[in-house]
C-alpha positions in Angstrom: 4.3 20.0 58.7 2.2 20.1 55.4 3.7 16.9 54.3 2.7 15.0 57.5 -0.8 16.5 57.4 -1.5 15.6 53.8 0.2 12.2 54.0 -2.4 11.1 56.5 -5.2 11.6 53.9 -6.2 9.4 51.0 -6.5 10.7 47.4 -10.3 10.3 47.6 -10.6 12.4 50.8 -8.5 15.1 49.2 -10.5 15.1 46.0 -13.8 15.4 47.9 -12.4 18.4 49.8 -11.2 20.1 46.7 -14.5 19.7 45.0 -16.2 21.3 48.0 -13.6 24.1 47.7 -14.6 24.8 44.1 -11.8 23.0 42.2 -13.9 21.5 39.3 -11.6 18.5 38.7 -11.1 17.8 42.4 -7.4 17.9 41.6 -7.8 14.4 40.1 -5.3 13.6 37.3 -7.4 10.9 35.6 -6.5 7.4 34.3 -3.1 7.3 36.0 -2.4 4.1 37.9 0.4 2.7 40.1 2.9 0.4 38.4 5.4 0.1 41.3 6.1 1.2 44.8 3.7 2.5 47.3 1.8 5.7 48.2 3.6 9.0 47.8 3.1 12.5 49.1 5.3 15.5 48.3 5.8 18.8 46.4 5.7 18.6 42.6 8.7 19.1 40.4 7.3 19.4 36.9 8.6 18.3 33.5 7.1 19.1 30.1 7.8 16.8 27.2 7.2 17.6 23.5 7.2 15.7 20.3 10.7 15.1 19.0 10.0 16.9 15.7 9.2 20.1 17.6 12.3 22.1 16.9 11.0 25.4 18.3 10.4 24.2 21.9 13.3 24.9 24.3 15.8 22.3 25.3 17.1 21.9 28.9 20.8 22.3 29.4 20.8 19.2 31.7 19.0 15.9 31.9 15.9 16.6 33.8 16.5 13.8 36.3 19.8 15.4 37.3 17.9 18.6 38.3 15.3 16.9 40.5 15.2 18.4 44.1 15.5 16.1 47.0 12.1 15.1 48.5 10.0 16.0 45.4 7.5 14.1 43.3 8.4 14.3 39.6 5.3 15.2 37.5 5.7 14.6 33.7 3.3 15.8 31.1 3.6 14.3 27.5 1.9 15.0 24.2 -1.5 13.3 23.8 -1.6 9.8 22.2 2.1 9.2 22.8 2.8 5.5 22.6 6.4 5.5 23.8 7.6 5.4 27.4 9.3 8.5 28.9 10.4 6.8 32.1 12.5 3.6 32.5 14.7 1.9 35.0 17.7 4.2 34.4 15.5 7.2 35.2 14.4 5.5 38.4 18.0 4.8 39.5 18.8 8.5 38.9 15.7 9.7 40.7 16.5 7.6 43.7 20.1 8.9 43.8 18.6 12.5 43.8 16.3 11.6 46.7 13.0 11.9 44.7 9.9 10.4 46.3 8.2 9.1 43.1 7.1 10.0 39.6 3.7 10.7 38.1 3.4 10.5 34.3 0.6 11.6 32.0 2.0 9.0 29.6 3.8 5.7 29.6 6.6 4.0 31.6 8.6 0.9 30.9 11.0 -1.7 32.5 8.3 -2.8 34.8 10.2 -5.6 36.5 13.1 -3.3 37.2 10.7 -0.6 38.6 9.2 -3.2 41.0 12.6 -4.3 42.1 13.5 -0.7 42.9 10.3 -0.3 44.8 10.1 3.3 43.6 6.6 4.7 43.2 5.8 5.0 39.5 2.4 6.2 38.4 1.5 6.3 34.7 -1.3 6.1 32.3 0.1 3.0 30.6 3.3 1.3 29.7 5.3 0.7 26.5 8.4 -1.3 25.3 9.9 1.6 23.3 11.8 4.5 25.0 11.8 8.2 24.7 13.9 8.6 21.6 13.1 9.2 18.7 9.5 10.0 19.6 9.5 12.6 22.4 12.0 14.8 24.3 11.9 16.9 27.5 11.5 20.6 26.9 11.1 22.5 30.1 11.3 21.8 33.9 9.8 23.5 36.9 7.0 25.2 35.0 3.2 25.2 35.4 1.6 22.2 33.6 -1.9 21.8 32.2 -2.6 18.1 32.2 -5.5 17.2 29.9 -7.1 13.8 29.2 -5.5 12.4 26.0 -9.0 11.6 24.6 -10.5 14.9 23.3 -14.0 13.3 23.6 -13.6 13.2 27.4 -15.0 16.4 29.0 -13.2 16.1 32.3 -11.6 19.4 33.4 -7.8 19.8 32.9 -5.7 19.8 36.0 -3.2 22.6 36.7 0.0 21.5 38.4 2.4 24.2 39.4 5.9 23.6 40.9 5.6 23.1 44.6 1.9 22.0 44.5 1.3 19.0 46.6 1.0 15.6 44.9 -0.7 12.7 46.7 -0.8 9.3 44.9 -2.1 6.0 46.2 -3.9 2.9 45.0 -7.0 5.0 44.2 -5.3 7.5 42.0 -3.4 10.8 41.8 -4.5 14.2 43.1 -2.8 17.6 43.0 -3.4 20.1 45.8 -2.7 23.8 45.0 -0.2 25.2 47.5 -2.6 27.9 48.7 -5.4 25.4 49.5 -3.3 23.0 51.6 -4.5 24.1 55.0 -8.2 24.3 53.9 -8.0 20.9 52.3 -6.6 19.3 55.5 -9.2 21.0 57.7 -12.2 20.2 55.4 -11.0 16.6 54.7 -11.0 15.9 58.4 -14.6 17.2 58.7 -15.7 15.1 55.7 -14.1 12.0 57.1 -15.9 12.4 60.4 -19.2 12.7 58.5 -18.4 9.6 56.5 -17.6 7.6 59.6 -21.0 8.5 61.1 -22.6 7.4 57.8 -20.7 4.2 57.9 -21.8 3.4 61.4 -25.5 4.0 60.6 -25.3 2.1 57.3 -23.7 -0.9 59.0 -26.5 -0.7 61.7 -29.0 -1.2 58.9 -30.4 2.4 58.9 -30.1 2.7 55.1 -27.9 4.7 52.8 -30.4 7.3 52.0 -31.5 7.9 55.6 -27.8 8.0 56.7 -26.8 10.5 54.0 -29.8 12.7 54.8 -29.0 12.7 58.5 -25.3 13.3 58.3 -24.7 14.8 54.9 -27.9 16.7 54.7 -28.8 15.1 51.3 
């Protein structure tokens, strides 16, 4: 039920609702764009990467793709300023075999032609020609992630992504909906969409943006 309700919303509608609900980031994971596939909506399965030289961080007993639950969206967080890819064509083949819905990477992907041939939704900050080794490695799965912008000069709030939180990604971007806010987001987004439709009708009729906003948004 939650999946179908959220899948009918855009990332922009969800972010607007989350802002109204007090989520400072609007759930927006910034600067992540679509490289292949279409829109995606599903529960998060999280993966934390670390720098390869980090010997203290734990190591998973299995390859993380082999542990992905059916019907999930893989969310990968990588160390800032990473230039290598952490996701390629072989990862997509494995994810498809596991029934994953897509992947969101706060880092880089590669094998772009292969990804587009698969049609698997891949969202990432950028792409690269070098793979994971010897630069980074997976460390933990199914744990809460704190995804920060890689540029420390950017003051945009970090986004918390916990396992099972809802991920919606489309051509506008990627948004994370905390599990406990799902119903409120759906309800509020519908109300905000109705308001925007009224604004659109008045603006198209030549009544002006400011007057339309004041009438329907109260500002």
